[in-house]
C-alpha positions as YAML, in Angstrom:
chain: A
units: angstrom
residues:
- id: 1
  name: MET
  ca: [43.46, -2.80, 141.59]
- id: 2
  name: LEU
  ca: [41.08, -5.40, 138.98]
- id: 3
  name: GLY
  ca: [40.29, -8.52, 140.30]
- id: 4
  name: ASP
  ca: [41.53, -10.53, 137.51]
- id: 5
  name: ALA
  ca: [44.93, -8.58, 137.81]
- id: 6
  name: THR
  ca: [45.04, -9.72, 141.35]
- id: 7
  name: LYS
  ca: [44.29, -13.36, 140.95]
- id: 8
  name: ILE
  ca: [46.96, -13.39, 137.86]
- id: 9
  name: LEU
  ca: [49.29, -11.66, 140.60]
- id: 10
  name: GLN
  ca: [48.82, -14.08, 143.47]
- id: 11
  name: GLY
  ca: [49.22, -16.91, 140.81]
- id: 12
  name: ILE
  ca: [52.66, -15.54, 140.14]
- id: 13
  name: LEU
  ca: [53.32, -15.23, 144.08]
- id: 14
  name: THR
  ca: [52.50, -19.07, 143.80]
- id: 15
  name: GLU
  ca: [54.26, -20.27, 141.54]
- id: 16
  name: LEU
  ca: [57.70, -18.48, 143.08]
- id: 17
  name: ARG
  ca: [56.35, -20.41, 146.31]
- id: 18
  name: ARG
  ca: [56.77, -23.54, 144.34]
- id: 19
  name: MET
  ca: [60.30, -23.35, 144.28]
- id: 20
  name: PRO
  ca: [62.15, -25.24, 147.11]
- id: 21
  name: ALA
  ca: [64.37, -22.21, 148.48]
- id: 22
  name: VAL
  ca: [61.49, -19.78, 148.29]
- id: 23
  name: LEU
  ca: [60.27, -19.09, 151.85]
- id: 24
  name: GLY
  ca: [57.85, -16.21, 150.61]
- id: 25
  name: ALA
  ca: [56.87, -13.77, 148.22]
- id: 26
  name: THR
  ca: [55.12, -10.02, 147.95]
- id: 27
  name: ILE
  ca: [54.39, -7.93, 145.45]
- id: 28
  name: ALA
  ca: [54.23, -4.09, 146.95]
- id: 29
  name: ARG
  ca: [53.91, -0.22, 145.63]
- id: 30
  name: ARG
  ca: [57.28, 1.39, 145.60]
- id: 31
  name: ASP
  ca: [55.42, 3.76, 148.39]
- id: 32
  name: GLY
  ca: [55.31, 0.56, 150.59]
- id: 33
  name: ILE
  ca: [51.48, -0.61, 150.13]
- id: 34
  name: LEU
  ca: [51.05, -4.32, 150.09]
- id: 35
  name: ILE
  ca: [49.41, -5.77, 146.64]
- id: 36
  name: ALA
  ca: [49.94, -9.10, 146.96]
- id: 37
  name: HIS
  ca: [51.36, -11.66, 149.40]
- id: 38
  name: ALA
  ca: [52.22, -15.41, 149.45]
- id: 39
  name: LEU
  ca: [53.99, -15.42, 152.90]
- id: 40
  name: PRO
  ca: [53.83, -18.01, 156.10]
- id: 41
  name: LYS
  ca: [51.55, -16.93, 158.78]
- id: 42
  name: THR
  ca: [54.69, -15.98, 160.61]
- id: 43
  name: MET
  ca: [55.17, -13.00, 158.30]
- id: 44
  name: ASP
  ca: [53.17, -9.58, 158.21]
- id: 45
  name: PRO
  ca: [52.94, -8.88, 154.95]
- id: 46
  name: LYS
  ca: [52.35, -5.13, 155.62]
- id: 47
  name: LYS
  ca: [55.43, -4.65, 157.18]
- id: 48
  name: ILE
  ca: [57.31, -6.70, 154.72]
- id: 49
  name: ALA
  ca: [56.31, -4.26, 152.27]
- id: 50
  name: ALA
  ca: [56.84, -0.80, 154.24]
- id: 51
  name: MET
  ca: [60.10, -2.37, 154.83]
- id: 52
  name: ALA
  ca: [61.15, -3.43, 151.30]
- id: 53
  name: ALA
  ca: [59.95, -0.38, 149.94]
- id: 54
  name: ALA
  ca: [62.28, 1.74, 152.14]
- id: 55
  name: ILE
  ca: [65.03, -0.48, 151.20]
- id: 56
  name: VAL
  ca: [64.69, -0.23, 147.53]
- id: 57
  name: GLY
  ca: [64.47, 3.93, 147.74]
- id: 58
  name: THR
  ca: [67.60, 4.01, 149.55]
- id: 59
  name: SER
  ca: [68.95, 1.66, 147.29]
- id: 60
  name: GLU
  ca: [67.99, 3.60, 144.11]
- id: 61
  name: MET
  ca: [69.08, 6.80, 145.40]
- id: 62
  name: ALA
  ca: [72.57, 5.30, 146.09]
- id: 63
  name: VAL
  ca: [72.68, 4.19, 142.74]
- id: 64
  name: VAL
  ca: [72.30, 7.41, 141.42]
- id: 65
  name: GLU
  ca: [74.47, 8.58, 143.58]
- id: 66
  name: MET
  ca: [77.16, 6.51, 142.85]
- id: 67
  name: GLY
  ca: [76.71, 6.55, 139.19]
- id: 68
  name: LEU
  ca: [75.81, 3.13, 138.56]
- id: 69
  name: GLY
  ca: [72.77, 3.36, 136.14]
- id: 70
  name: ALA
  ca: [69.64, 2.15, 137.11]
- id: 71
  name: PHE
  ca: [68.34, 0.12, 140.22]
- id: 72
  name: ASN
  ca: [67.89, -3.91, 139.74]
- id: 73
  name: SER
  ca: [67.38, -4.93, 143.18]
- id: 74
  name: SER
  ca: [68.72, -4.97, 146.46]
- id: 75
  name: ILE
  ca: [69.51, -8.48, 148.71]
- id: 76
  name: VAL
  ca: [69.61, -8.43, 152.42]
- id: 77
  name: ASP
  ca: [71.78, -11.56, 153.35]
- id: 78
  name: THR
  ca: [71.22, -12.86, 157.08]
- id: 79
  name: HIS
  ca: [72.63, -16.10, 158.21]
- id: 80
  name: ILE
  ca: [69.30, -17.91, 158.02]
- id: 81
  name: GLY
  ca: [68.44, -16.66, 154.46]
- id: 82
  name: LYS
  ca: [68.12, -13.68, 151.96]
- id: 83
  name: MET
  ca: [65.43, -11.36, 150.95]
- id: 84
  name: ILE
  ca: [65.75, -10.20, 147.53]
- id: 85
  name: ALA
  ca: [64.00, -6.46, 146.74]
- id: 86
  name: THR
  ca: [63.87, -5.96, 143.12]
- id: 87
  name: GLY
  ca: [61.99, -3.70, 140.58]
- id: 88
  name: ALA
  ca: [58.81, -4.59, 139.41]
- id: 89
  name: GLY
  ca: [57.85, -1.70, 136.40]
- id: 90
  name: GLU
  ca: [57.98, 2.00, 137.60]
- id: 91
  name: GLU
  ca: [55.09, 1.32, 140.53]
- id: 92
  name: ALA
  ca: [55.92, -1.77, 141.92]
- id: 93
  name: ILE
  ca: [58.61, -4.25, 143.93]
- id: 94
  name: LEU
  ca: [58.59, -8.15, 143.91]
- id: 95
  name: VAL
  ca: [60.46, -9.00, 147.46]
- id: 96
  name: THR
  ca: [61.23, -12.80, 147.86]
- id: 97
  name: MET
  ca: [62.27, -14.15, 151.18]
- id: 98
  name: VAL
  ca: [64.94, -17.73, 150.61]
- id: 99
  name: ARG
  ca: [66.72, -20.00, 152.39]
- id: 100
  name: ASN
  ca: [70.55, -19.54, 152.54]
- id: 101
  name: ASP
  ca: [71.06, -22.67, 150.37]
- id: 102
  name: ALA
  ca: [69.00, -21.54, 147.47]
- id: 103
  name: ASN
  ca: [70.20, -22.19, 143.79]
- id: 104
  name: MET
  ca: [71.05, -18.02, 143.43]
- id: 105
  name: GLY
  ca: [71.26, -18.56, 139.51]
- id: 106
  name: LEU
  ca: [67.87, -20.44, 138.93]
- id: 107
  name: LEU
  ca: [66.26, -18.49, 141.86]
- id: 108
  name: LEU
  ca: [67.38, -14.98, 140.03]
- id: 109
  name: LEU
  ca: [65.88, -16.06, 136.46]
- id: 110
  name: SER
  ca: [62.43, -17.00, 137.88]
- id: 111
  name: VAL
  ca: [62.67, -13.54, 139.77]
- id: 112
  name: ASP
  ca: [63.34, -12.20, 136.83]
- id: 113
  name: LYS
  ca: [60.75, -13.73, 134.87]
- id: 114
  name: ALA
  ca: [58.00, -13.00, 137.36]
- id: 115
  name: VAL
  ca: [59.11, -9.28, 137.65]
- id: 116
  name: GLN
  ca: [58.58, -8.67, 133.99]
- id: 117
  name: SER
  ca: [55.33, -10.17, 133.95]
- id: 118
  name: ILE
  ca: [54.27, -8.25, 137.30]
- id: 119
  name: ALA
  ca: [55.21, -4.99, 135.31]
- id: 120
  name: GLU
  ca: [53.21, -5.85, 132.48]
- id: 121
  name: ILE
  ca: [50.03, -7.01, 134.29]
- id: 122
  name: LEU
  ca: [49.93, -3.73, 136.50]
- id: 123
  name: LYS
  ca: [50.83, -1.39, 133.40]
- id: 124
  name: ALA
  ca: [47.55, -3.23, 131.83]
- id: 125
  name: ALA
  ca: [45.66, -2.70, 134.91]
- id: 126
  name: GLU
  ca: [46.68, 0.73, 135.05]
- id: 127
  name: VAL
  ca: [45.81, 1.64, 131.52]
- id: 128
  name: ALA
  ca: [42.02, -0.60, 132.05]
- id: 129
  name: ALA
  ca: [41.43, 1.30, 135.09]
...
């Protein structure tokens, strides 16, 4: 991937991390390969990318099987927080880890804006390559 695109993607993740309830964010390819991350040192970005891709892949298959239309996102809810895995174009996913006290409406608006930007940047980088 082009260096400029990587810097822009990193900026998107940094912006998400500025939200008080966001613990970390990762951009991964749908096959689980890490693209970029803004995670605390306690989290392994490669493992998170791989696990999120597996969750998204399974969720996409379930959506098709149930006839529910196109996949948007999967939310893994725990007693500490949530992991939101959202499709970001054809090739990528955005993984956002948040605290349970997150304002989910505001957060999902920010995630939606981020995935649109990520999809556009990756598509432009693909065309340029």
